[in-house]
N, CA, C, O and CB atoms as a CASP TS submission, in Angstrom:
PFRMAT TS
TARGET T0000
AUTHOR 0000-0000-0000
METHOD Language model
MODEL 1
PARENT N/A
ATOM      1  N   UNK     1      30.261  59.745  36.454  1.00  0.00           N
ATOM      2  CA  UNK     1      29.827  60.084  38.045  1.00  0.00           C
ATOM      3  C   UNK     1      29.655  58.454  38.359  1.00  0.00           C
ATOM      4  O   UNK     1      28.909  57.651  37.798  1.00  0.00           O
ATOM      5  CB  UNK     1      28.101  61.238  38.333  1.00  0.00           C
ATOM      6  N   UNK     2      30.839  58.189  39.723  1.00  0.00           N
ATOM      7  CA  UNK     2      30.481  57.069  40.012  1.00  0.00           C
ATOM      8  C   UNK     2      28.789  56.481  41.181  1.00  0.00           C
ATOM      9  O   UNK     2      27.869  57.050  41.768  1.00  0.00           O
ATOM     10  CB  UNK     2      31.855  56.790  40.525  1.00  0.00           C
ATOM     11  N   UNK     3      29.088  55.583  41.030  1.00  0.00           N
ATOM     12  CA  UNK     3      27.484  54.624  41.334  1.00  0.00           C
ATOM     13  C   UNK     3      27.775  53.510  41.849  1.00  0.00           C
ATOM     14  O   UNK     3      28.559  52.664  41.419  1.00  0.00           O
ATOM     15  CB  UNK     3      26.506  54.148  40.024  1.00  0.00           C
ATOM     16  N   UNK     4      26.810  53.485  43.282  1.00  0.00           N
ATOM     17  CA  UNK     4      27.329  51.804  43.726  1.00  0.00           C
ATOM     18  C   UNK     4      26.000  51.154  42.573  1.00  0.00           C
ATOM     19  O   UNK     4      24.914  51.731  42.629  1.00  0.00           O
ATOM     20  CB  UNK     4      27.045  51.195  46.099  1.00  0.00           C
ATOM     21  N   UNK     5      26.119  50.300  41.854  1.00  0.00           N
ATOM     22  CA  UNK     5      25.292  49.136  41.843  1.00  0.00           C
ATOM     23  C   UNK     5      24.905  47.955  41.577  1.00  0.00           C
ATOM     24  O   UNK     5      25.728  47.197  41.062  1.00  0.00           O
ATOM     25  CB  UNK     5      24.859  49.238  41.673  1.00  0.00           C
ATOM     26  N   UNK     6      23.313  47.392  41.904  1.00  0.00           N
ATOM     27  CA  UNK     6      23.114  46.578  42.347  1.00  0.00           C
ATOM     28  C   UNK     6      22.392  45.643  40.638  1.00  0.00           C
ATOM     29  O   UNK     6      22.343  46.173  39.528  1.00  0.00           O
ATOM     30  CB  UNK     6      22.339  47.005  43.756  1.00  0.00           C
ATOM     31  N   UNK     7      22.039  44.524  40.910  1.00  0.00           N
ATOM     32  CA  UNK     7      21.274  44.261  39.621  1.00  0.00           C
ATOM     33  C   UNK     7      19.584  44.594  40.261  1.00  0.00           C
ATOM     34  O   UNK     7      18.754  44.063  39.524  1.00  0.00           O
ATOM     35  CB  UNK     7      21.602  42.376  38.950  1.00  0.00           C
ATOM     36  N   UNK     8      19.260  44.977  40.866  1.00  0.00           N
ATOM     37  CA  UNK     8      17.906  45.808  41.506  1.00  0.00           C
ATOM     38  C   UNK     8      17.789  46.837  41.457  1.00  0.00           C
ATOM     39  O   UNK     8      16.861  47.203  40.736  1.00  0.00           O
ATOM     40  CB  UNK     8      17.607  45.806  42.652  1.00  0.00           C
ATOM     41  N   UNK     9      18.822  48.221  42.335  1.00  0.00           N
ATOM     42  CA  UNK     9      19.238  48.977  42.146  1.00  0.00           C
ATOM     43  C   UNK     9      20.534  49.701  41.870  1.00  0.00           C
ATOM     44  O   UNK     9      21.668  49.222  41.900  1.00  0.00           O
ATOM     45  CB  UNK     9      18.815  49.091  42.582  1.00  0.00           C
ATOM     46  N   UNK    10      20.292  50.520  41.690  1.00  0.00           N
ATOM     47  CA  UNK    10      21.756  51.871  41.241  1.00  0.00           C
ATOM     48  C   UNK    10      21.132  53.002  42.271  1.00  0.00           C
ATOM     49  O   UNK    10      20.017  53.520  42.322  1.00  0.00           O
ATOM     50  CB  UNK    10      21.820  52.743  38.974  1.00  0.00           C
ATOM     51  N   UNK    11      22.575  53.199  43.236  1.00  0.00           N
ATOM     52  CA  UNK    11      22.566  54.018  43.583  1.00  0.00           C
ATOM     53  C   UNK    11      23.616  55.657  43.910  1.00  0.00           C
ATOM     54  O   UNK    11      24.287  55.592  44.940  1.00  0.00           O
ATOM     55  CB  UNK    11      22.169  53.383  44.113  1.00  0.00           C
ATOM     56  N   UNK    12      23.693  56.531  43.380  1.00  0.00           N
ATOM     57  CA  UNK    12      24.673  57.554  43.009  1.00  0.00           C
ATOM     58  C   UNK    12      24.707  58.392  43.523  1.00  0.00           C
ATOM     59  O   UNK    12      23.538  58.505  43.891  1.00  0.00           O
ATOM     60  CB  UNK    12      24.724  57.982  42.062  1.00  0.00           C
ATOM     61  N   UNK    13      25.524  59.671  44.111  1.00  0.00           N
ATOM     62  CA  UNK    13      25.555  61.222  44.707  1.00  0.00           C
ATOM     63  C   UNK    13      25.462  62.065  43.900  1.00  0.00           C
ATOM     64  O   UNK    13      26.393  62.392  43.163  1.00  0.00           O
ATOM     65  CB  UNK    13      26.645  61.664  45.383  1.00  0.00           C
ATOM     66  N   UNK    14      24.350  62.563  43.888  1.00  0.00           N
ATOM     67  CA  UNK    14      25.172  63.765  43.039  1.00  0.00           C
ATOM     68  C   UNK    14      24.294  65.055  43.766  1.00  0.00           C
ATOM     69  O   UNK    14      23.451  64.623  44.552  1.00  0.00           O
ATOM     70  CB  UNK    14      24.967  63.665  40.930  1.00  0.00           C
ATOM     71  N   UNK    15      24.315  65.943  43.701  1.00  0.00           N
ATOM     72  CA  UNK    15      23.779  67.542  44.029  1.00  0.00           C
ATOM     73  C   UNK    15      23.876  68.677  43.237  1.00  0.00           C
ATOM     74  O   UNK    15      24.686  68.528  42.322  1.00  0.00           O
ATOM     75  CB  UNK    15      24.377  68.065  45.089  1.00  0.00           C
ATOM     76  N   UNK    16      23.294  69.831  43.275  1.00  0.00           N
ATOM     77  CA  UNK    16      23.778  70.602  42.208  1.00  0.00           C
ATOM     78  C   UNK    16      23.287  71.452  43.220  1.00  0.00           C
ATOM     79  O   UNK    16      22.223  71.568  43.828  1.00  0.00           O
ATOM     80  CB  UNK    16      23.336  70.560  40.595  1.00  0.00           C
ATOM     81  N   UNK    17      25.121  72.387  43.213  1.00  0.00           N
ATOM     82  CA  UNK    17      25.426  73.260  43.952  1.00  0.00           C
ATOM     83  C   UNK    17      26.041  74.632  42.388  1.00  0.00           C
ATOM     84  O   UNK    17      26.438  74.710  41.225  1.00  0.00           O
ATOM     85  CB  UNK    17      26.653  72.471  45.286  1.00  0.00           C
ATOM     86  N   UNK    18      25.612  75.531  43.825  1.00  0.00           N
ATOM     87  CA  UNK    18      26.032  76.210  43.472  1.00  0.00           C
ATOM     88  C   UNK    18      27.017  77.965  43.511  1.00  0.00           C
ATOM     89  O   UNK    18      26.345  78.946  43.831  1.00  0.00           O
ATOM     90  CB  UNK    18      25.363  75.859  43.211  1.00  0.00           C
ATOM     91  N   UNK    19      27.705  78.062  43.358  1.00  0.00           N
ATOM     92  CA  UNK    19      29.225  78.913  44.025  1.00  0.00           C
ATOM     93  C   UNK    19      28.611  79.413  45.096  1.00  0.00           C
ATOM     94  O   UNK    19      28.880  79.099  46.255  1.00  0.00           O
ATOM     95  CB  UNK    19      30.083  80.313  43.078  1.00  0.00           C
ATOM     96  N   UNK    20      27.708  80.263  44.722  1.00  0.00           N
ATOM     97  CA  UNK    20      27.493  81.205  46.446  1.00  0.00           C
ATOM     98  C   UNK    20      26.830  80.521  47.842  1.00  0.00           C
ATOM     99  O   UNK    20      26.584  81.018  48.941  1.00  0.00           O
ATOM    100  CB  UNK    20      26.277  82.602  46.222  1.00  0.00           C
ATOM    101  N   UNK    21      26.607  78.834  47.177  1.00  0.00           N
ATOM    102  CA  UNK    21      26.141  78.593  48.716  1.00  0.00           C
ATOM    103  C   UNK    21      28.198  78.211  48.940  1.00  0.00           C
ATOM    104  O   UNK    21      28.452  77.891  50.101  1.00  0.00           O
ATOM    105  CB  UNK    21      24.454  76.758  49.077  1.00  0.00           C
ATOM    106  N   UNK    22      28.748  78.224  48.525  1.00  0.00           N
ATOM    107  CA  UNK    22      30.520  78.302  49.172  1.00  0.00           C
ATOM    108  C   UNK    22      30.665  79.643  50.034  1.00  0.00           C
ATOM    109  O   UNK    22      31.015  79.590  51.213  1.00  0.00           O
ATOM    110  CB  UNK    22      31.915  78.457  47.694  1.00  0.00           C
ATOM    111  N   UNK    23      30.316  81.104  49.247  1.00  0.00           N
ATOM    112  CA  UNK    23      30.871  82.327  49.544  1.00  0.00           C
ATOM    113  C   UNK    23      29.898  82.807  50.278  1.00  0.00           C
ATOM    114  O   UNK    23      28.706  82.741  49.980  1.00  0.00           O
ATOM    115  CB  UNK    23      31.273  83.169  48.468  1.00  0.00           C
ATOM    116  N   UNK    24      30.614  83.589  51.815  1.00  0.00           N
ATOM    117  CA  UNK    24      29.933  84.429  52.565  1.00  0.00           C
ATOM    118  C   UNK    24      29.594  85.322  51.916  1.00  0.00           C
ATOM    119  O   UNK    24      29.859  85.311  50.714  1.00  0.00           O
ATOM    120  CB  UNK    24      30.438  84.828  53.530  1.00  0.00           C
ATOM    121  N   UNK    25      28.892  86.399  52.499  1.00  0.00           N
ATOM    122  CA  UNK    25      28.384  87.965  51.914  1.00  0.00           C
ATOM    123  C   UNK    25      29.279  88.986  52.809  1.00  0.00           C
ATOM    124  O   UNK    25      29.509  89.101  54.013  1.00  0.00           O
ATOM    125  CB  UNK    25      26.446  88.343  52.218  1.00  0.00           C
ATOM    126  N   UNK    26      29.527  89.419  52.062  1.00  0.00           N
ATOM    127  CA  UNK    26      30.672  90.452  52.148  1.00  0.00           C
ATOM    128  C   UNK    26      30.304  91.917  53.056  1.00  0.00           C
ATOM    129  O   UNK    26      31.049  92.795  53.492  1.00  0.00           O
ATOM    130  CB  UNK    26      31.049  90.872  50.507  1.00  0.00           C
ATOM    131  N   UNK    27      28.920  91.752  53.113  1.00  0.00           N
ATOM    132  CA  UNK    27      28.136  93.584  53.809  1.00  0.00           C
ATOM    133  C   UNK    27      27.556  92.355  55.353  1.00  0.00           C
ATOM    134  O   UNK    27      27.114  91.206  55.372  1.00  0.00           O
ATOM    135  CB  UNK    27      25.859  94.818  52.188  1.00  0.00           C
ATOM    136  N   UNK    28      27.914  93.512  56.575  1.00  0.00           N
ATOM    137  CA  UNK    28      27.731  93.379  57.820  1.00  0.00           C
ATOM    138  C   UNK    28      26.323  94.020  57.878  1.00  0.00           C
ATOM    139  O   UNK    28      25.711  94.313  56.851  1.00  0.00           O
ATOM    140  CB  UNK    28      28.859  93.973  58.672  1.00  0.00           C
ATOM    141  N   UNK    29      25.797  94.242  59.221  1.00  0.00           N
ATOM    142  CA  UNK    29      24.703  95.085  59.651  1.00  0.00           C
ATOM    143  C   UNK    29      25.844  95.991  60.283  1.00  0.00           C
ATOM    144  O   UNK    29      27.026  95.720  60.495  1.00  0.00           O
ATOM    145  CB  UNK    29      23.381  94.386  60.690  1.00  0.00           C
ATOM    146  N   UNK    30      25.024  97.306  60.551  1.00  0.00           N
ATOM    147  CA  UNK    30      26.441  97.854  61.469  1.00  0.00           C
ATOM    148  C   UNK    30      26.180  97.834  62.822  1.00  0.00           C
ATOM    149  O   UNK    30      26.607  98.795  63.461  1.00  0.00           O
ATOM    150  CB  UNK    30      26.944  99.433  61.194  1.00  0.00           C
ATOM    151  N   UNK    31      25.405  96.715  63.589  1.00  0.00           N
ATOM    152  CA  UNK    31      25.226  96.239  65.127  1.00  0.00           C
ATOM    153  C   UNK    31      26.567  95.591  65.047  1.00  0.00           C
ATOM    154  O   UNK    31      27.443  96.197  65.664  1.00  0.00           O
ATOM    155  CB  UNK    31      23.798  95.127  65.604  1.00  0.00           C
ATOM    156  N   UNK    32      26.926  94.518  64.441  1.00  0.00           N
ATOM    157  CA  UNK    32      27.858  93.315  64.221  1.00  0.00           C
ATOM    158  C   UNK    32      28.985  93.600  63.192  1.00  0.00           C
ATOM    159  O   UNK    32      29.596  92.714  62.594  1.00  0.00           O
ATOM    160  CB  UNK    32      27.020  92.063  63.706  1.00  0.00           C
ATOM    161  N   UNK    33      29.203  94.995  63.043  1.00  0.00           N
ATOM    162  CA  UNK    33      31.209  95.641  62.839  1.00  0.00           C
ATOM    163  C   UNK    33      31.106  96.183  64.076  1.00  0.00           C
ATOM    164  O   UNK    33      32.238  96.598  64.327  1.00  0.00           O
ATOM    165  CB  UNK    33      31.874  97.149  61.382  1.00  0.00           C
ATOM    166  N   UNK    34      29.943  96.561  65.565  1.00  0.00           N
ATOM    167  CA  UNK    34      30.892  97.143  66.435  1.00  0.00           C
ATOM    168  C   UNK    34      30.634  96.448  67.571  1.00  0.00           C
ATOM    169  O   UNK    34      30.361  97.149  68.545  1.00  0.00           O
ATOM    170  CB  UNK    34      30.832  98.608  66.613  1.00  0.00           C
ATOM    171  N   UNK    35      30.644  94.590  67.822  1.00  0.00           N
ATOM    172  CA  UNK    35      30.765  93.687  68.452  1.00  0.00           C
ATOM    173  C   UNK    35      32.690  93.725  68.739  1.00  0.00           C
ATOM    174  O   UNK    35      33.768  93.646  68.151  1.00  0.00           O
ATOM    175  CB  UNK    35      29.960  92.467  67.639  1.00  0.00           C
ATOM    176  N   UNK    36      32.243  93.854  69.694  1.00  0.00           N
ATOM    177  CA  UNK    36      33.994  93.569  70.395  1.00  0.00           C
ATOM    178  C   UNK    36      34.754  92.758  69.590  1.00  0.00           C
ATOM    179  O   UNK    36      35.917  93.156  69.661  1.00  0.00           O
ATOM    180  CB  UNK    36      34.114  92.714  71.930  1.00  0.00           C
ATOM    181  N   UNK    37      34.621  91.457  68.584  1.00  0.00           N
ATOM    182  CA  UNK    37      35.212  90.769  68.104  1.00  0.00           C
ATOM    183  C   UNK    37      35.719  91.545  67.047  1.00  0.00           C
ATOM    184  O   UNK    37      36.938  91.695  66.967  1.00  0.00           O
ATOM    185  CB  UNK    37      34.635  89.737  67.932  1.00  0.00           C
ATOM    186  N   UNK    38      35.186  91.911  66.463  1.00  0.00           N
ATOM    187  CA  UNK    38      35.366  92.729  65.416  1.00  0.00           C
ATOM    188  C   UNK    38      37.168  93.406  65.327  1.00  0.00           C
ATOM    189  O   UNK    38      38.003  93.235  64.439  1.00  0.00           O
ATOM    190  CB  UNK    38      34.124  93.918  65.657  1.00  0.00           C
ATOM    191  N   UNK    39      37.259  94.116  66.503  1.00  0.00           N
ATOM    192  CA  UNK    39      37.988  94.730  66.897  1.00  0.00           C
ATOM    193  C   UNK    39      39.176  94.280  67.406  1.00  0.00           C
ATOM    194  O   UNK    39      39.628  94.941  68.341  1.00  0.00           O
ATOM    195  CB  UNK    39      37.473  95.266  67.462  1.00  0.00           C
ATOM    196  N   UNK    40      39.928  93.133  66.962  1.00  0.00           N
ATOM    197  CA  UNK    40      40.863  92.669  67.845  1.00  0.00           C
ATOM    198  C   UNK    40      42.218  93.277  68.700  1.00  0.00           C
ATOM    199  O   UNK    40      42.920  94.273  68.523  1.00  0.00           O
ATOM    200  CB  UNK    40      41.205  91.846  67.188  1.00  0.00           C
ATOM    201  N   UNK    41      42.227  92.552  69.370  1.00  0.00           N
ATOM    202  CA  UNK    41      43.690  93.550  70.453  1.00  0.00           C
ATOM    203  C   UNK    41      44.659  93.396  70.127  1.00  0.00           C
ATOM    204  O   UNK    41      44.945  92.202  70.205  1.00  0.00           O
ATOM    205  CB  UNK    41      44.090  93.311  71.940  1.00  0.00           C
ATOM    206  N   UNK    42      45.992  94.418  69.492  1.00  0.00           N
ATOM    207  CA  UNK    42      46.880  94.188  69.358  1.00  0.00           C
ATOM    208  C   UNK    42      47.771  93.354  69.610  1.00  0.00           C
ATOM    209  O   UNK    42      48.027  92.946  70.743  1.00  0.00           O
ATOM    210  CB  UNK    42      47.002  94.709  69.459  1.00  0.00           C
ATOM    211  N   UNK    43      48.745  92.768  67.836  1.00  0.00           N
ATOM    212  CA  UNK    43      49.999  91.767  68.364  1.00  0.00           C
ATOM    213  C   UNK    43      50.354  91.931  69.532  1.00  0.00           C
ATOM    214  O   UNK    43      50.255  92.903  70.280  1.00  0.00           O
ATOM    215  CB  UNK    43      51.251  91.855  67.705  1.00  0.00           C
ATOM    216  N   UNK    44      51.059  90.263  69.754  1.00  0.00           N
ATOM    217  CA  UNK    44      51.826  90.148  70.820  1.00  0.00           C
ATOM    218  C   UNK    44      53.067  90.998  70.162  1.00  0.00           C
ATOM    219  O   UNK    44      53.174  91.034  68.936  1.00  0.00           O
ATOM    220  CB  UNK    44      52.075  88.557  71.318  1.00  0.00           C
ATOM    221  N   UNK    45      53.846  91.567  70.867  1.00  0.00           N
ATOM    222  CA  UNK    45      55.787  91.890  71.149  1.00  0.00           C
ATOM    223  C   UNK    45      56.184  90.548  70.636  1.00  0.00           C
ATOM    224  O   UNK    45      55.556  89.524  70.904  1.00  0.00           O
ATOM    225  CB  UNK    45      56.551  92.152  73.179  1.00  0.00           C
ATOM    226  N   UNK    46      57.614  90.607  69.632  1.00  0.00           N
ATOM    227  CA  UNK    46      58.430  89.590  69.530  1.00  0.00           C
ATOM    228  C   UNK    46      59.475  89.412  71.411  1.00  0.00           C
ATOM    229  O   UNK    46      59.479  89.978  72.504  1.00  0.00           O
ATOM    230  CB  UNK    46      59.455  90.064  67.920  1.00  0.00           C
ATOM    231  N   UNK    47      59.938  88.663  70.958  1.00  0.00           N
ATOM    232  CA  UNK    47      60.937  88.621  72.351  1.00  0.00           C
ATOM    233  C   UNK    47      62.073  89.641  72.437  1.00  0.00           C
ATOM    234  O   UNK    47      62.502  90.186  73.454  1.00  0.00           O
ATOM    235  CB  UNK    47      61.722  87.174  72.473  1.00  0.00           C
ATOM    236  N   UNK    48      62.572  89.829  70.869  1.00  0.00           N
ATOM    237  CA  UNK    48      63.938  90.348  70.896  1.00  0.00           C
ATOM    238  C   UNK    48      63.427  92.360  71.130  1.00  0.00           C
ATOM    239  O   UNK    48      64.191  93.312  71.292  1.00  0.00           O
ATOM    240  CB  UNK    48      64.951  89.749  69.029  1.00  0.00           C
ATOM    241  N   UNK    49      62.444  92.353  71.080  1.00  0.00           N
ATOM    242  CA  UNK    49      61.341  93.882  71.471  1.00  0.00           C
ATOM    243  C   UNK    49      61.674  93.959  73.029  1.00  0.00           C
ATOM    244  O   UNK    49      62.114  94.952  73.609  1.00  0.00           O
ATOM    245  CB  UNK    49      59.164  93.632  71.196  1.00  0.00           C
ATOM    246  N   UNK    50      61.282  92.310  73.782  1.00  0.00           N
ATOM    247  CA  UNK    50      61.177  93.247  74.941  1.00  0.00           C
ATOM    248  C   UNK    50      62.466  92.446  75.196  1.00  0.00           C
ATOM    249  O   UNK    50      63.262  93.012  74.447  1.00  0.00           O
ATOM    250  CB  UNK    50      59.741  93.327  76.116  1.00  0.00           C
ATOM    251  N   UNK    51      63.162  91.420  75.841  1.00  0.00           N
ATOM    252  CA  UNK    51      64.671  91.583  75.885  1.00  0.00           C
ATOM    253  C   UNK    51      65.743  92.261  75.956  1.00  0.00           C
ATOM    254  O   UNK    51      66.721  92.382  76.694  1.00  0.00           O
ATOM    255  CB  UNK    51      64.958  91.343  75.378  1.00  0.00           C
ATOM    256  N   UNK    52      65.208  92.791  74.744  1.00  0.00           N
ATOM    257  CA  UNK    52      67.034  94.421  75.394  1.00  0.00           C
ATOM    258  C   UNK    52      66.991  95.391  75.632  1.00  0.00           C
ATOM    259  O   UNK    52      67.862  96.159  75.223  1.00  0.00           O
ATOM    260  CB  UNK    52      68.236  95.091  74.561  1.00  0.00           C
ATOM    261  N   UNK    53      65.857  95.858  76.481  1.00  0.00           N
ATOM    262  CA  UNK    53      65.352  96.380  77.606  1.00  0.00           C
ATOM    263  C   UNK    53      65.894  95.798  78.957  1.00  0.00           C
ATOM    264  O   UNK    53      66.852  96.081  79.677  1.00  0.00           O
ATOM    265  CB  UNK    53      63.978  96.239  77.508  1.00  0.00           C
ATOM    266  N   UNK    54      64.873  94.853  79.007  1.00  0.00           N
ATOM    267  CA  UNK    54      64.912  94.067  80.483  1.00  0.00           C
ATOM    268  C   UNK    54      66.606  93.741  80.755  1.00  0.00           C
ATOM    269  O   UNK    54      67.081  93.426  81.846  1.00  0.00           O
ATOM    270  CB  UNK    54      63.861  92.346  80.406  1.00  0.00           C
ATOM    271  N   UNK    55      67.196  93.867  79.764  1.00  0.00           N
ATOM    272  CA  UNK    55      68.432  93.027  79.550  1.00  0.00           C
ATOM    273  C   UNK    55      69.366  94.394  80.559  1.00  0.00           C
ATOM    274  O   UNK    55      69.919  94.418  81.658  1.00  0.00           O
ATOM    275  CB  UNK    55      68.951  92.654  77.441  1.00  0.00           C
ATOM    276  N   UNK    56      69.105  95.502  79.326  1.00  0.00           N
ATOM    277  CA  UNK    56      69.931  96.863  79.886  1.00  0.00           C
ATOM    278  C   UNK    56      69.277  97.531  81.036  1.00  0.00           C
ATOM    279  O   UNK    56      69.617  98.630  81.475  1.00  0.00           O
ATOM    280  CB  UNK    56      70.061  98.042  78.742  1.00  0.00           C
ATOM    281  N   UNK    57      68.463  96.907  81.425  1.00  0.00           N
ATOM    282  CA  UNK    57      67.620  97.588  82.625  1.00  0.00           C
ATOM    283  C   UNK    57      68.303  96.837  83.725  1.00  0.00           C
ATOM    284  O   UNK    57      68.747  97.289  84.781  1.00  0.00           O
ATOM    285  CB  UNK    57      65.810  97.363  82.614  1.00  0.00           C
ATOM    286  N   UNK    58      68.305  95.538  83.257  1.00  0.00           N
ATOM    287  CA  UNK    58      68.811  95.069  84.397  1.00  0.00           C
ATOM    288  C   UNK    58      70.292  95.378  84.824  1.00  0.00           C
ATOM    289  O   UNK    58      70.640  95.473  86.001  1.00  0.00           O
ATOM    290  CB  UNK    58      68.620  93.779  84.318  1.00  0.00           C
ATOM    291  N   UNK    59      71.234  95.542  83.602  1.00  0.00           N
ATOM    292  CA  UNK    59      72.908  95.847  84.060  1.00  0.00           C
ATOM    293  C   UNK    59      72.821  97.006  84.585  1.00  0.00           C
ATOM    294  O   UNK    59      73.465  97.270  85.600  1.00  0.00           O
ATOM    295  CB  UNK    59      74.122  95.928  82.891  1.00  0.00           C
ATOM    296  N   UNK    60      72.013  97.903  83.994  1.00  0.00           N
ATOM    297  CA  UNK    60      71.536  99.092  84.807  1.00  0.00           C
ATOM    298  C   UNK    60      71.731  99.475  86.350  1.00  0.00           C
ATOM    299  O   UNK    60      72.456 100.159  87.072  1.00  0.00           O
ATOM    300  CB  UNK    60      70.272  99.039  84.677  1.00  0.00           C
ATOM    301  N   UNK    61      70.538  98.531  86.410  1.00  0.00           N
ATOM    302  CA  UNK    61      70.619  98.474  88.379  1.00  0.00           C
ATOM    303  C   UNK    61      71.768  97.585  88.795  1.00  0.00           C
ATOM    304  O   UNK    61      72.169  97.503  89.956  1.00  0.00           O
ATOM    305  CB  UNK    61      69.039  97.623  89.277  1.00  0.00           C
ATOM    306  N   UNK    62      72.236  96.971  87.836  1.00  0.00           N
ATOM    307  CA  UNK    62      73.834  95.871  88.773  1.00  0.00           C
ATOM    308  C   UNK    62      74.518  97.039  88.936  1.00  0.00           C
ATOM    309  O   UNK    62      74.533  97.389  90.116  1.00  0.00           O
ATOM    310  CB  UNK    62      75.114  94.391  87.691  1.00  0.00           C
ATOM    311  N   UNK    63      75.003  97.661  88.304  1.00  0.00           N
ATOM    312  CA  UNK    63      76.051  98.829  87.452  1.00  0.00           C
ATOM    313  C   UNK    63      75.395  99.421  89.019  1.00  0.00           C
ATOM    314  O   UNK    63      76.219  99.234  89.914  1.00  0.00           O
ATOM    315  CB  UNK    63      75.640  99.803  85.312  1.00  0.00           C
ATOM    316  N   UNK    64      74.194 100.036  89.472  1.00  0.00           N
ATOM    317  CA  UNK    64      73.456 101.543  90.401  1.00  0.00           C
ATOM    318  C   UNK    64      73.216 100.796  91.814  1.00  0.00           C
ATOM    319  O   UNK    64      72.696 101.334  92.792  1.00  0.00           O
ATOM    320  CB  UNK    64      71.520 102.324  89.632  1.00  0.00           C
ATOM    321  N   UNK    65      73.732  99.325  91.747  1.00  0.00           N
ATOM    322  CA  UNK    65      73.952  98.173  93.329  1.00  0.00           C
ATOM    323  C   UNK    65      75.579  98.659  93.304  1.00  0.00           C
ATOM    324  O   UNK    65      75.987  99.585  94.004  1.00  0.00           O
ATOM    325  CB  UNK    65      73.629  95.755  93.086  1.00  0.00           C
ATOM    326  N   UNK    66      76.180  98.113  92.660  1.00  0.00           N
ATOM    327  CA  UNK    66      77.414  98.099  92.936  1.00  0.00           C
ATOM    328  C   UNK    66      78.357  99.515  93.170  1.00  0.00           C
ATOM    329  O   UNK    66      79.457  99.693  93.692  1.00  0.00           O
ATOM    330  CB  UNK    66      77.835  97.343  91.940  1.00  0.00           C
ATOM    331  N   UNK    67      77.346 100.449  92.503  1.00  0.00           N
ATOM    332  CA  UNK    67      77.785 101.495  93.221  1.00  0.00           C
ATOM    333  C   UNK    67      77.849 101.848  94.132  1.00  0.00           C
ATOM    334  O   UNK    67      78.904 102.324  94.550  1.00  0.00           O
ATOM    335  CB  UNK    67      77.593 102.106  93.084  1.00  0.00           C
ATOM    336  N   UNK    68      76.609 101.770  94.959  1.00  0.00           N
ATOM    337  CA  UNK    68      76.169 102.082  95.754  1.00  0.00           C
ATOM    338  C   UNK    68      77.154 101.398  97.035  1.00  0.00           C
ATOM    339  O   UNK    68      77.534 102.071  97.994  1.00  0.00           O
ATOM    340  CB  UNK    68      74.837 101.844  95.516  1.00  0.00           C
ATOM    341  N   UNK    69      77.466  99.994  96.851  1.00  0.00           N
ATOM    342  CA  UNK    69      78.224  99.346  98.332  1.00  0.00           C
ATOM    343  C   UNK    69      79.271  99.276  97.661  1.00  0.00           C
ATOM    344  O   UNK    69      80.306  98.850  98.175  1.00  0.00           O
ATOM    345  CB  UNK    69      77.774  97.815  99.171  1.00  0.00           C
TER
END
């Protein structure tokens, strides 16, 4: 163990910690489990899933407008 030593005194840092001091309990009350933050919103969609239908719709509208004029 490292310590700061001086001819008149010695300082050392040590504490007894249990593993449970670093662990959170896995149980929750029913009231907490029903809170809004316990039910996150769905994940965002990838650009590829949005871009392909958008380009297809834009192309279809362009063809439809070209056919009208």
